[in-house]
N, C-alpha and C positions, 0 to 999 in steps of 0.2 A: 651374804653368806648362804642363806637358805637356797637361793637359786643355784649357786655354785655347786653345792652338795647334791641337789636334785639333778643337775645336769650331768654330774659325774656318775651317779648311781642312785636312782630313786629309793632303792631298798636301804641304802646308807642313810638317806634323809629320814626315812621312817624309823630307823634304829636310833638316830640322833634325837629325834623328836619324842619317841615313845618309850625308849629304854633299851638297855643292852640285851643281847642274846647271850646270856651266861649259861653255860652247860650245867644242868642239874640232874641229879638222880631222882630219888624220891623226895623232892622238895629240899634237898641239901646240895650245896655246891660240890661238884665233883673235884677231885684232885687232878692235876694235869696228867698224871700217869694213867688215869682212868678215861681220858678223852678218847672218843672215836673220831672218825673222819668228819662226821656232821658237827661235832663239837668244835673241832678245829676250824671249820668253816665259819661258825658263829663267832668265834674269837677273832678270826681274821677280819670279819665285817666290822666289828667294834674297833679294831686297830685302824682300819682304813678310814672309818668315820672320824676317829680322833686325829689322824694325820691330816685330813682335809681341814679340820678346825684349826690345828696348829699352823698350817700354811697360810691361813687367812688372817692371822693375827700378828700384831706387833709384839716386840719383846716384853712390854709391860703387861699386856693382856695374857701373853703366854705364861708368864710367871704366876699370874693369878689362877690359871686353870690347870697348870701342869700336874698338880697333885691328884686330880680326879682320875678314877679308874675307868669310867664309862663316858662315851660321847654324850649321852643324855645329861649326865651330871655337869659336864663342861658346858653344854648348850644352856642348861638352866641357869648356871652361874653367869654366863654372858648375858642372858636376857635380863637378869636382875641388875647387873652392872650397867647395862646400856638402856635403861628405861623402865625397868621393873616389870611387874606382872600386869596383866590387863586391868586389874582393879586400880593399880597405881597410875597407869596411863589415863584411865577414865577420870580419876580424881584430878590429875593435872589439867586435863582438858576442861573440866568443870571450873576449876580455879581460874584458869585463863579467861574463860568465857565471862565469869562474873567480874573479873578485873576490867575486861573490855567494855562490858555494859556500863560500868561505873566511871569509865574514863571520859572526862570532858575538859574543855578548855576553861581555864580560870578567867575571872573578870579582867584582870590587867595583863593577861598573857597573850603574846603574839602567836601566830601560827607556827613560826619556827621554834619558839620555846616549847609549845605543846608537842610538836613533832619530835624534838630531841628528848622530851620526857617520856615519849611513847615506848613501852617495853619491847623493842624490836627483837632482842636476843631470845626472849621467851616465845616469840611467835614462830621462830624457825625450827 
């Protein structure tokens, strides 16, 4: 998904990753009737980024993120749903490494028994 958005428009990727370009006045969100041409450009970029995210998702995922206003909020929700934050990923790697180090063949176990017991799904 990241490559798809980057290939379409790298500025859209940066918007998706770092946050929306929401028109503001003096630190307060403007009303749509106060938008100027630059504000409409910002809103259009957010809408395009959201569209790219929608097109890359199945119906179940779409339902989970359709309520979000910004592409960044959608992207953050998808990251958590599909693997979590970097800290969660690192914890998973450490857990799998410790399981792998402790994995050994039992005294009365055949190679095939050990192989079928090996946690293959977790390694992929």
